[in-house]
N, C-alpha and C positions, 0 to 999 in steps of 0.2 A: 542620610540614614533615617532621619525623622520622617521625610516624605515617603520613604519606602514602607516604614512601619504604619504610617497613616493610611496609605493606599491599601495595604494588606488588611487593615481593620475594617474596610468597607464591607457592609453586609451584601448578600447576594442581590437584593432588590436594588441597591445603589449601583452595583456593578452593571446590572441589566439595564439601568437607566442612562448609562453613559452614552454620549453621542459618538458617532463614528469618528469625528474629529478628535474627541477626547481619547478614544481608544488608540488612534494612530499616534497620539502625542505621548502615550505612556512610554517611559524610557525602557530600554532593554533590561536594565537593572531591576526596575519595578515589575516587569513582565515575569521574570524568573521567580519573583517572590509571591506571585498570586497562588492562593490555595487551590486545591482540586475543586472545591465547592464554588469558588469564584469563577474558575474556568468553565465549569458546567453551567454557570449562570449567564455566560455570554451568549448573545443571540447569534444566529448564523450571519446576520448583517455585520455584527461587531467583529466576528472572527474574520470575515472577508476584509474588514478594514485594517486588520493587523498587517504591519509591513513584513517583508521577508526577513529583515533583521530581527524583528520581534519574534517571529515564528522560530527563528534559529536559536533563540534563547529559551524556548519552552523546555522544561525538564521532562524526563520520561514519565514522571507521575502526572504531570499536566497533560501530556500527550494521551496517556491512558484514560484521562477523564473526558476527553473529547467524544462527543456523541456522533452518530452517523450523520445527522443533520449538520452539525458543525463542521465536520471534516469535508463534507461536500462543498462547503463554501470557500475552502482554501484555493488559492490560485495555483496554476500550474508552476509558476515561478517558486511559490512556497514549497510545493511538493518536491521540486528538483533540488531544493536546498536542505531537505531533512537529512539528518545524520542517520546512520544505520541503527543506532540505539533508539532514536526518536521514532523511526519507522516501526521497529519491532515492538514498541510500546503501545502502538495502536491496537485496539481490540479487533477481533475478526469481523465484528459487525461494522466497525468503522471502515475497515479495508473493503468490505463487500459493498459499501456505499459509494466508493470512489467511482467517478465517471471515467470513460475511456480516455479522455484527454488527460486526466490526472494520472492515470496508469501509464500512459504513453510518456508523460513528463518525467517519470522515474528513470534514473540513469541505470546502466547495466550493474554498476556497483551497488546501487540501492536495491534493485530487484533481487540481487543475490542475497540480500540480507533479510528478505521476507521469511517469517517463521513458517513451519509446515502448517500450522493452524490458519495462518493468514492465506497461504497458498490454497488450502482446501476451501476457503471461503470465496475465492475468486469466481466470478460468474462467467458464463459463456461470452457475454459482451465484453467483459474486462480482458479476457485472455487475448482477444483480438488486438488489444492495445499494447501488448507486450511485443517489443521488437524481437526479431529472430536472434539477435546478439544476446538479449536478456535471457531468453529461453535456453540458449546454448550454455549459459553459465549456471543454470540451476543445478543444485546438487542432486544426488540420487534420491535423498529424502524429500526434497522439494518436488521432484518429478513424480514420485509415488504418491505425493499428497494431492495431486491434481484430481478433482472429482470427474466422474464419467461425462458429465455435460460439458465441462471445459475441454476435456480430451477430444470429444467429438466435434468441438468448435474450432480446434486448431486448424489453421490454414495449411495447405500443402507446403507452402514455403516454411512454415514453422515446423512441420513434420520433418522436412528435409534438413532443417537446421539442427535437429537433435543430434548429439554426438553418439557414437556407437556405444559408449559406456552408459549413456542415458537410455538408449533404446533397449538394451538388455535388462534394464531395471524396471521397465514398464510391467505392471502387474497383469495377470490374466484378465482381470475385470476391465482394466484400461484397454487392453488389446481388443476385447470384445466390443468396446465402445467406439473403436475406430470405424470410420465409414469406408466404403469400397474405394472411394477416391483417395482417402488418406493412405490406405494400405498400398494402393498402386503408386503412391508418391514416394514410398520408401526407396532409398537408393540401393545400389549394388553393394555398398559397404555396410549399410544398415541391416539389410535382410539376413546376412550370415550371422549376425549377432543375436538374432532372435533365438530364444531357448525353446526346448520342447514343451516346457510348462506354459509358455506363452501361446 
């Protein structure tokens, strides 16, 4: 307990000065006790040095404190192990900073946990990283949260993976964003679900 208290008392400068070996040696119990300011003080290199076990112990408050630069340094193995609550705690800016490999590393169960604000922050490049299974599990709210650029970037396979209940939830703005190739890719079961408003 003393070591945990001592570690928690380190100022941000001391935290930023830790070597990657020291960071990797932090116990999971110590990791969960780091303050939000200490988490913010970690460099991208230090974040990359965190083990998957350590990342798994980060609290939602700590996850929320991670910057876009820090989150980009997390490994795909780390991303695949994040809980739904940890993932939802990431800021929209942090989510928008994820590379396609990190997005692709998310499981279908994780992708389903993305908040509408996080979905809205996804870029055209990131949407390509989502598997068709991930997209097919999106809720109506998540589907409607997709911005025009990401909708236009959906592959024909992703378009065809949308369920009929998802297709009829596409907004008029999203429908206008669809390319000719995407519209042509709509299946015989999807087209009848389109509403007059769409």
